[in-house]
N, C-alpha and C positions, 0 to 999 in steps of 0.2 A: 409856264415857267420856263426857266432856262437855267440848266446846271453843267457844270464839270465833273460833278459826283454820280455816280450810279444811281438814281433815283430810287430803285427797287432796293439795293442793298442798303442804302440810307433810310429807308422807310417812309419816302415821301409818297410812294405809289405801291400798288400791290402788283402791278404787273405793267410792263410797256405796251402789251396789247390792249389791256383794259386797265388803266390807270386808277379808274374810281371817281366818283364825283365830277366836277366841273373842271377838269384838269386837262390842259393841252399843253405842247412845248416842245423843246429841243433838249436832246441830252447828247454831250460830247463824251462818248464813253471812249476814254484813251487808255484806259488800264492795260489792255493788249500791249501798250508800247512800253510798259516799265520793264520789262526783261530786255528789250532793244537798246533803251536807254544806257542799263548798265553794260549790255555788250559793247555798244559802242565806246564806252569809257573805257573798257577792259582792253579794246583794241588799240585805243590812244595811248592808254598807259600800261602796258602789258604787265607791269610789276605790281600793279596795285592789288592789295591785300585787304584792306580795311575801308569802308566808306561811310562818312557820317550821312545819316538821314534825318534832315531837319525837318521838323513838322509840328503841327499842332499836337500837344502831347495826347489828347483824345482820339488822334488819328495813327498812333504807333502802338495800337492795340494788336493782339493777335486775331481779333475779331473785325479788325477794320479791314475790307478788302484791298485799299490801294497799297496798304504796307506791307500785308500777306503777299500781294502780287511781285512786290520788290525783293521780299524774303526769299521767294520760291526761285527766283531768276538768280539771286545772290548766291544761294546752296549750288545751283548748277554750275555756276562761274566759278565757284571755290573762292567767292568773295566774303567776307565778315560785314554784316551790316551793324553800324552801331547807332541806336536810336538817339536822337537829340530832340528831345521835347521842348517846347516853349508853350507859354501860356498867355492868353490875352486877358485885359485889352491892350496893355503895355509889354509885349513879349521880351525877356531877357535875352537877347542874341549874344551880348557878350559872354555869358556863362556857357550858353550853347557852344561857342567856337573854343572856349576855354577847354570844355569837355571834349570837342572833336580832337584839340592838339594833345591833352592828357592821353586819349586814348589811341593816339598816333593815326588817326584817319588820314589816309593817303588824298582822300578827296571828300568833297562834300555836295550834296544833292539835295533838292527841297522836293517835298512832297506838297504839291498844291492843295490850298485848301482856302476857306474865307480869309483866316488869319493871315497866312503867308502872301495871299494875292494883293492886299492892299500895300 
């Protein structure tokens, strides 16, 4: 397997040390960089107060580790994170961008996943 998601958190395997079954592969765990991405955005645009987080609607749950890592970083940086969820197979990006504008988002970031990676 090759995945950009945390295979343990998403339930693909039971642990990295002992994935179970006949599974080998590579996972690029980049969640640790979520806070750094927001920090760099804040350094670039110091007055930023609200950031739209565009993602698959299922990933905008408080139970989804990628979103919660951004939320934690946003709180520390005093940035309000505005969830902007889209659904597949034909995501309505226009509605998400309109919601970002109505919510007065100063910036937009995407939380990667299979829907947005296409």
